[in-house]
C-alpha positions in Angstrom: 12.5 -27.9 -4.0 11.9 -24.1 -3.9 8.3 -23.0 -3.5 6.5 -21.4 -6.1 6.1 -17.7 -6.6 3.4 -16.6 -3.5 1.9 -14.0 -7.3 1.9 -14.2 -10.6 4.2 -10.9 -10.6 2.8 -10.6 -14.4 -0.2 -8.7 -12.8 1.8 -6.2 -11.4 3.7 -3.2 -12.6 7.4 -2.8 -11.5 7.6 0.7 -12.9 4.3 1.8 -10.6 4.8 1.7 -7.0 1.9 2.1 -4.9 3.6 3.4 -2.5 6.9 5.3 -2.7 9.9 6.2 -0.1 8.0 8.8 1.4 4.9 6.8 2.4 7.0 4.3 3.8 8.9 6.3 6.1 5.6 7.6 7.4 5.4 3.9 8.8 8.7 3.0 9.1 10.9 4.2 11.5 14.7 2.9 10.0 17.0 5.2 8.6 19.8 5.9 6.8 22.3 2.4 5.9 18.7 0.2 7.8 16.4 1.6 5.4 15.9 -1.5 3.1 12.3 -0.7 1.3 12.5 1.3 -1.9 8.6 1.0 -2.9 5.5 -0.8 -2.4 4.0 -2.7 -5.3 0.8 -4.0 -3.9 -0.8 -3.8 -1.4 -4.4 -6.4 -1.0 -5.5 -6.8 2.6 -7.9 -9.3 1.0 -5.8 -11.7 -0.2 -3.0 -10.9 2.9 -0.4 -9.9 -0.2 2.1 -7.0 0.3 5.1 -6.6 -2.6 8.0 -4.2 -2.1 11.1 -3.8 -3.7 14.8 -2.5 -2.8 16.8 -1.6 -5.7 20.1 -2.9 -4.5 22.9 0.4 -6.1 26.9 0.7 -5.5 26.6 2.9 -2.9 24.8 0.0 -0.4 26.8 0.3 2.8 27.9 -3.1 2.7 29.3 -3.4 -0.8 33.2 -2.4 0.5 33.5 -5.4 2.4 30.7 -8.2 1.4 33.3 -9.1 -0.8 35.6 -7.1 -2.2 35.6 -6.8 -5.8 32.1 -9.9 -5.6 29.9 -7.7 -3.6 26.9 -9.9 -2.2 24.0 -8.9 -0.3 24.3 -10.5 2.9 21.1 -12.9 3.6 20.7 -11.4 6.8 19.9 -7.8 5.0 17.4 -10.0 2.4 15.5 -11.2 5.5 15.3 -7.3 7.3 14.4 -6.1 3.8 11.6 -8.7 4.0 10.8 -7.5 7.6 10.2 -4.4 6.9 8.1 -5.1 4.7 5.7 -7.5 6.6 5.9 -4.5 9.0 4.3 -2.3 6.5 1.8 -4.5 6.2 1.4 -5.4 9.9 1.1 -1.6 11.1 -1.1 -0.5 8.1 -4.1 -3.1 8.6 -4.0 -2.7 13.0 -2.9 0.8 12.8 -0.7 -0.1 15.5 2.1 2.4 16.1 4.2 0.1 18.3 7.4 -1.2 17.2 7.0 -4.7 15.3 10.4 -6.6 15.6 12.2 -10.0 14.6 10.5 -12.9 16.8 11.9 -15.5 14.5 12.7 -16.4 11.5 12.1 -19.9 10.1 12.4 -22.2 7.2 14.8 -20.0 5.3 16.5 -21.2 2.2 18.8 -18.6 0.1 18.5 -19.9 -3.5 20.3 -17.1 -5.3 22.1 -13.8 -5.2 21.2 -10.4 -5.1 24.1 -7.9 -6.6 24.4 -4.1 -7.2 22.3 -3.3 -10.0 19.2 -5.8 -9.1 16.0 -4.8 -8.0 15.0 -7.3 -5.3 11.7 -7.7 -5.5 10.3 -8.8 -2.1 6.8 -10.4 -1.6 5.0 -11.5 1.9 1.9 -13.3 2.5 0.1 -12.8 5.8 -0.5 -16.3 7.3 -1.7 -14.8 11.4 -2.0 -11.4 12.4 -2.4 -11.0 16.1 -2.4 -7.7 18.5 1.2 -8.6 19.1 2.9 -11.2 16.5 2.0 -11.8 12.9 3.6 -14.8 10.6 3.9 -13.9 7.1 5.8 -16.4 4.7 8.4 -14.4 2.8 10.3 -14.4 -0.9 12.6 -12.7 -2.6 12.8 -12.6 -6.6 15.6 -11.3 -8.8 15.0 -11.5 -12.2 12.0 -14.1 -12.2 14.1 -16.6 -9.5 13.6 -17.0 -6.5 16.3 -15.9 -4.2 15.1 -16.9 -0.6 12.3 -17.7 0.7 11.2 -18.2 4.7 8.8 -17.1 7.0 8.9 -14.5 9.6 7.3 -13.9 12.8 7.0 -9.8 14.0 6.8 -9.6 17.5 5.5 -6.3 19.1 8.3 -5.0 21.3 
């Protein structure tokens, strides 16, 4: 049984990011094909919630080969997008300049597809924040439907 969505998305203006791609680039080092965030829609430290999104275009590097004629966003890239969102939260809250990399992922379930033309809404809720580790519940939503969920563990490397 899928979890409930971590936040009421009707409370967020999906067309009004609080941080755009240029703001994200000042915090997240990923570029070119590995840049997996388009904007941030909500950043609430008190609630431990961050909501971002990735606009999925026809020009994504994986479209041609995954799967020809029926492109599907790879699950690992959905998780990468969520991890980048978690990293943004971690770095902004801790003011730590070190690189936060994957330490693990737990309880991941893919529940839907993401295709070109979709807006993948990413939600992360902080569970734990330490100087060398962060743990988040993460979800991906497309058209108000949960497409993935899991726990992302970030470790300073």
